[in-house]
N, C-alpha and C positions, 0 to 999 in steps of 0.2 A: 390549478396552480401549475401542475406538471406540463400542461399544453403550453401555458404562458411562458414558463421558464425555458422549455425547449425551443420555442419560437424565437426567443431572444438570445439564447446562447448556443443553440445548435446541438445541445446534449440534454439528456434528461436529468433531473435532479439526482437520481441514484448513480448515474454514470459520473456526474460531476463530484459527488461525495466519494465515490471509489477512487477517482483520480487524486483528490485531496489527501485521502487516507494513504494512498500508495507513495505520494511525494513525501508526506511526514515519515513513513515507514523507511523509505530509501535514506532519508536524512539521519534517522535515528540508527539504522544499521551501519551506515558509513562513518558516522561521527562519534559512536560510543561503543562501550562493551556491554550494553544492555542485552540481556538474553532474548532470543526470538519470541518466546512466550510473553515477555514483558512488552516488547515492541507491538505485538498482536493486541495486547490488552490496551496499550497507550493509543492505539488507532482505532479502538472501538469494536474489535473482534472478540467474541465469546470464547472462541477455541483457536488454539495454534493451527489446527488443521484447516479451518476455514480461512484464516489469514494466509497460510502457505498457498493454498490453491488460488486465491485472489492475487497474491503477489506474483506468483508464477505466471499467471494469465496475463498480467500487466507487463512484466519484465523478462519473461521466458527463461528465468532461472529461479531457483528457490532462494528464500532469504538468506540462507547460509552461503550458497554459492555467491550471491550478490555481495555479501560482506567480505568474503575472501577475495573476490575480484577487485573491490574497492580498496582493500588493504594493500593488494599487489601494485595498484596504480600510483 
């Protein structure tokens, strides 16, 4: 499955899932007052720490910094 998926979409299923989760997280952080831990939970992460690492890897800022930047914009 993973090979077939990657050949059709140029990313692995895991990368695609992470991209979808991070897009959802960015929307939740920008549009609401949901706590970061709740956003992590809503995006399928078991811990806030794992979510924060993944988010920072994707957006180069922490979820809190992202929210502040979006509020300022």
